[in-house]
N, C-alpha and C positions, 0 to 999 in steps of 0.2 A: 600630478606625481611630482616632485621634487626635481628640478628643471639638473642637479646636478647626477640625480638620480637615474636619468633619463641621457646624462651624455654616458656614463660608466652602462648602462645597462645594453647600450649602441656599437659601441667601446669592444665590449667585451663578444653580443655577435658578431662582429667583424673582425677579429680575431678566434672566432667559433671556441672561446675557451667553456666548456660548457662547465666549468665552478663555479667559475665566478657568475654564470648569469643563474644558476637554483642561490649560491650566495644571493646577490643580488633580487633577486626570487623573491627566495624569504624575506631579506628587508624588506621587502613590499609590503607583505600581507602581513606581518608584525606590523608594521604602519601604518594602513589603514585598518586590520581590526581595530588599533589603539586608540585610532582616530576617533572612527566610529562608538567608543565606548562609554568614549570620554564626552561625546558629542549628544549621546541618549542618556548620560548622566545631566549635561545642562538640560534639556528635556525634558527632562519624567518628574 
C-alpha cells in the first residue's frame, strides 16, 4: 500500500470519518485489482 494512502487512512480513522474511510478503501481495492491484472498480463 502506498505511504500516502496509509497516511490518509490513518487520518480518516483518527477523525472517525466513515465516508473518507470507505472512499480510500474503494481506491485501494481498485488500485490493487488493477495492479494485479496488469501483473498477470505481463506474466501470461
